[in-house]
C-alpha angles and dihedrals in degrees: 000000000000141000134277123185114213128215121288108266098194133072103257125170120258089252092054091048092049093049092045096056094042089055092043091057088070096053132095097254121124101207141015132203114210130188147081104298102172118029127015091206089072096054100081090060095062112008091103086069094061100082092050091046091051090049096050093045094048090047087057091053098257124143109234131202133177121233129221123219118276091232117031111191113136129074092242090051090054090049092049090050092053089050091056091062089053092055096087091236128106112270124218113215113223093166122039088221087075090071088076088072096044112120111237111274095006116142120233143173128238123224130216095261092070109089103240099166103146144031094256092060092046092049092048091052090047089053089054090054106271112161100175131025126190106203122226111269096239098070120113120235093256091059092044090054092051092048092046089054091048089049092054090051091049095043093247124135110228121211131187131209101266108173140003142044106325119239106239108166146354126211141191087230125075112231093192092055094047091049088060094042092252131133117244092246092053099037093133085217093279090165088076087074089069108053091177096036129262122281119240117207132199120241086267091058096254115146105245116158141359122234122208109180105288092352130090117210134179118268091221122068110242116226132176093194091123094045103047094110092048091049091048090052089048090059099250110166101204147000118236114223117195119216117249138169118273129037099347091158088064089053091054092048091050093054091045089056089049091053090048089050090240094124132052114236091236091052089047091059091048090051092048089054089053092049092047106030112195095019119129112222122207142166107170093137095072090049093050092251131114106301093232093057103127121241111251 
């Protein structure tokens, strides 16, 4: 079992993106997915950083793939998706609509926003050319184990959501824009003011979710630190780590130590709390409990 870093979910500046991938090159991750995952309006502000990021990561021995959007709706988004498949790099599908642009026989990866909940779906994707599939974060361990077994039989590497705010939903409406009484088309990119998303509270003032433009994320940070051995036994190929502000390189090194059995799960949680002070860590989904149930 090894480590995959997913695409950046938030609207970071080009300088932040550049610094992030330069730092990531010197971390113990095996592969990295790059691309605009959430809102195509953000892409022009940082897409010129992608070639340099790919170059520095490949020079460091990382496998690199490009991600599609989670929700492809506009003509320019469809055109951008088709251009990804012409890049010569693996492409991770975040929206099944992207398969329309897949060259015949071309291999691809599947991201966690595609609902792979059963063996039939996994086998169908494998028949289309899927090589890697990151499962949705809400699956319990029993389902993960069954899908990992199906993946081995189909020659597909199965990943699970290992760390970060879990992607829960995508919308045609922009929550950030509406919060500031702006239309989506004149949002003025207000989501950039929240580089780790904006907390949503219940009427009672309880933190509940995180909004990130058109995307809804969990408020809690998912972590499989306590379930690494169980996931290894289930046949999971990799853990997916989601980029976040702060010392993300330390997060990758912590999970690498866990995989190498050089760190106790309880100590790992304590270290995560030091790396991300104030964060609430949870992983109820794998245990068949509410996903937001905090880790002890």
